N, C-alpha and C positions, 0 to 999 in steps of 0.2 A: 525393427528390421531383423530378419532372421540371420543366423550365423552363416548359412550357405550363401546369402547375398553379400554379406560383409566380406566373405573369403573369395568372392569372385574376382579374379585379377583384372586390373584395368586394361592390360594389353588384350585380354580375351574379349572384353567388351568392345574395344575399338576395332578389333579384327572382325567381329561379327557385324558391326555397324558398316565397316568398309565393304565387306562381302555383300551385305544386303544392298548397299548403294550400287555396287557393280552389277549385281544380278538385275536390279530394277532398270539400270541404264541399258544393259544388254537387251533386255526384253523390249524396251522402248525402241532401241535402234533396229532390232530385228523386225519389230512391229511396223516400223516406218518402211522397211524394205519388203516385207513379206505379208503384211496385213495381220500380224500377231498370230500366224498359224504355224510358222516353222518351229517356234520354241515349244509349243504345247502339243504338237502332233507331227507325225511323220508325213509331211505333205510335200517336201522337196523331193523331186525325182531322184532315183538312184543314180542317174546320169546327170551331172551338172548341166544346167541350161545356160545358153548364151546370155551374157549380161553386157552392160555398157561400161564396165570397168576398163579403163585404159591403163592397165598395169604394164610398165616397161619391165622387161626381164633381161638379165645378163646371161641367163642360162643358155648354153650352146647345144647341149645334148638333151633330147627329149627324155623326160623322166622314165617312161616305160622301158627304154632300152637299157637303163642303168641296172635293171634287175638281173641282166645276164653277166654283169661284171663281177670279178672277184674283188675282194676288199682293196687290194693294192691298186688295181686299175681304177676302181671307184675314187680312191683318194687322188689319183693322178688327174682324173677328170675334174674334180672339185678344185684342185690346184690351178688347172688351166683356166677355169671359169673365174676364179678369184683374181688371177693375173690380168684377165681382160678387164675386170672391174677396177683393178688398180691403175691400169693404163688409161682407160676411158674416163675414169672419175665421174661417173654419172651423178646427177643431182639426186638428193634424197635417197641415197643408198640405204637399204634396210636388209639385214641379214637374218635368215632363219638358220639356227644351228641345232642339231640334234639327231634323232633317229628317224624311223619310218613315219612317225606321226607328223614330223615336220616335212620330210621328203615328199609325202603324198598330198601335201596341201594343194588343192586345186588352184592353179594360177588365176582363174576367173573369180575365185572367191576371196583372194587376198585384197586387203584395203587398197584403194586406188591412189593415184598421185604419188606413188613411190616406185623406186626401182628395186626390185627384189632379187636377192642372191640367195639361192637355197643351197645350204651346206649340210643337208641331212643325208645320212646313210642308214639303210635298213639294218636293224639288229645292233646298232651302235650302243656302246656302253660308256660310262663316264671316263674310264681310263683311256679308251680309244679316242674319244673326243678331245681329251686333254692333250694328247700327243699331236693332234692335227690342227690345233687352233692357229698355229703359225702359218697355215696355208693362206689366210687372208690378212696377214700382218700389214701388208702394204696398201690395203684398201682404206678408204676414209668413210666408214659408215656413219649415218646419222643415228641409227638404232640397231642394236643386236638383241634378238630374242633367242633365249636358250631354253630348251626343254630336253631333259635327259634323266634317266634313272630307272625306267621300268624294265629295261633289258637286264640291268644289273640284278634287280630283284628276281627276275625269272631265272637268271644264271646262278643264283645263290650267293651273290656278293653281300657281305654284311653291311649294316647301316653305317657303321663308322667309316668304312672305306668309301662308300658312296658319298657321304657328306664331306669327307676330306677332299675327294676329287672335285666335288662341286665347288668347294671353297677355293681350291687352286685355280679352277676355271674362272671364277669370278675375279680373283686377284690378277690373273694373267690378262683378261680382257680389259680390266680397269687400267692396267699399266700400259698396254699396247694401244688402247683406243681411249685416251683420256677425255676426248671431246664427245665421245659417243654416249648415248643413253643405253646402259646395259640393263636388260630386263630378264630376270630369271623366273621362269614359269613353274608352277607346281606340277608334280607328277599327277597324272590323271588316274581316276579309279578304273577298275576293270569290272566286268559283269558277273564274275564269280561263277556259280553253278549254271547260270543261263548262257554262258559263253559257248560259242561253237568253234573257237580257234583250235587249230590242230593240236596244240600242246595245252589244252584246257587244264589238265591236272596241275600244271605248273602255276597257272593263274590261281586256281582254287587254293593252292598251298600258301598264297600270299594274302593275308587278311588286309582288307582295305583300311582297317584301323591302323595297320603298320604304315601304310602310305600316308595317312593323315598325320601320324606322328612325325614321319620323315619331313613332311611339308612344313610342319610347325618349326622344326629345327632348321630347315632350309630358309625360312623367313627370318629367323634370328641371325643366321650367317649372312644373309643378304644385307641386313641392316648394318652389320659390322664392316662389311666390305664396301659399303656405300653404293650398292646397286639396288635397283627397284625390284620388288617381288610382286609377281602377278599371280594371285590365287585363283586358278581356274577350277579347282576341285568342286566347289559348291555349284558351279554352273552345269557340271556334268553328272553330278550324283543324284540318285533317286532317294526316296525316303529311307531306304535300307543302307545307303552309302555306297551303292554299286553304280557302275556306269549305266546311264539311262539307255533303255533298249532302243529308243528311236534316234539315238545318236551314234550307233555303232553298226559295223558290218558283221563282226564276229565276236564281240565282247572285249576286244582289245583295241582294234583300229576303228577309225571314225568314218562315218558316211557323210554325205553333203550337209545333212542337218547339223552334225557335230562341228564340221568345219565352218558353217555359217555362224554358229555361236562363238567359236574361237575367233573368227575373223572380226566379229563385232567387238569382242573384248580387246583385240589388238588395236582396232581403230580408236576405241575409247581411251586406251592407254596412251597412244600417240597424241591424241587430241589434248589430253590432260597435261602433257609435257610441253605443249606449245606456249 
């Protein structure tokens, strides 16, 4: 046996194995829904098509109107929606927490048989999220999905600060929602030079290798905080490690293809916890 094989860490082997299983399972699930075409080609319409998903939502304000709000008003709206969820106590409450990637998740593509509360804010960073986690303290979620970090990188926040804020977020959610499944999701790659996002130069300045390194550290922290880590990165990366072109609108944000893959991963994660 070569020395390189001997030195290959066990955690890396099991990480690759679990990622491969997740990737295969997502392909199978999407194949069942879309005839194996959505993952391998851009065949989903740019406008989400009607589906038979009966997703109950607590959301009171249409997502499109939120973009006109300033940050303070946005937080107030999320607080009101969380209060409704706390009072009504809907069954199978599942919360999305994060930035615009979570905010723009099409309701019709979310896994069904759940009541979804979307607590995403466009442009959100780890520090801002940490300060507003108390908005849904009184809710009783079954699962909380967290994705945050890309806006920190765009803004020039250092890795240490990002990870510290992430760890505090995990610890807070674990303390306030001891019965909930806390799922921290990896930071997604961007498209690099192929991106068309208005601040493309800021994306290009962030190597996707840095994001992968952050995700590895995030996985370690999640294990210490006793929360589940969902590595979405390999599902969205091409051979160069960049965001797949058929999953994005501008090199940073996702199109329906991307959300379909993400939705399938969420569904598999929730099924595995049952």
